[in-house]
N, C-alpha and C positions, 0 to 999 in steps of 0.2 A: 423341835419336838415340842409338844404342849403336854404340861403336866397338871392334872387336877387332883391334889392331894396325893395319893399313892398311885393313882391311875396315869399311866403314860399314853398319850394318844399321838399317833403319827403327824408327820409334817403336813402342811397345806401349801401347796404350790400353784403357781399361776402359769399358764400357757397361753400367750396372748400376742397381739401386735404392739408395736413400740408405743403407741399412744396409751392404749389401755395399761399396759405394764407400768407406765409412768405413775398412773393414779394409784396403783396399788403399792407402788415402792413409796410413795409419799405417805400412804396409810401404814406402812411399817411391815409389810409382808417381805420376808427375807429371801425366799428362793423363787425367782422369776425367770421364766424361760422365753425370751423373745424370738418369735418366728416371722419370717419373711413370706413363706408360702406353705401350701398344705403337704408338700414332700417333707419340708424341716419338721413341721409339726407331727407327722406321722412317726419320724424317727424318734422325736423327744417323748412321744406318748409311749411308743414302744420300750424306750429305755426307762421310764419312770415307772411302768407297770410291772418291772422286774425289781424293783426296789421295795425292801421290806419295811422302810420307814417312812413310807408316804401313805397317808390315810385319804386326802382329798386333793383332787386335781380340779382346779378351776380353768375353764376354758372359755373362750369367746364363742358365740353361736356360729359365727362365719368359720371358725376352725372346726367346730363340731360338725357342721353341715358337710364340710369338705373331707372329713374323716370318719365317716359312718362306720365302714367296715372294722377298723380298728377299736372304735367305741363300742360296738356291739360285742366284741371280743371281751372288752374291759368291764362291761356291764355284768358279764358271767361271773366275774371274780368277786369275791366278798370286798377285797380292797384292792386298789383305791377306788374311792367313790368319785365319780365325775359329776361336776357341777357345770353346766353350761350358763353363760351370762352375756348380756348384750355387750357388744363393743362399744367404744367411746362414741361411734357414729350413731349409736341408739338403735341399731338393728336388732331385733329379737325374735326373728323367726326361726323355729327349730323345726327340723324334718319330723313330721308326723310319724313317721315309721320308728324314728329314734325314740320319740316319747313313748310310744307304745311299748316297745321293747323294755324300756327302762321300768315302766310300771309293772309290766308282766313279770320281769325278772325279780324285782323286790318285793312284789305282792302276791304274785300268783294270779292276778286278775288279767284277762285278756279283753281287750274291748276295741272296737273299731270307730276311728273318727271320720 
């Protein structure tokens, strides 16, 4: 839990492959979920979405691209926020539909790429 004065902000978590997770562990992130495949990631994302103490879930783009349906459901919730990042391999391509859904849900603006 992060505290900013009297303001309490929920936890920041990572769901990623082992190599990416190692980098965040070195950086000091305390709650890291290492996944081997998209099925593992889906279960963890579902479990994390039910927790009240989670503010942000950082996931790699390869995990986000493999779990679009669950991420679309999470986008509709106010919390947790989902932040996709490139994995250690440097891949940074996100599915366009996911990006469009994220922008529409947070801003109300719909656009086509």
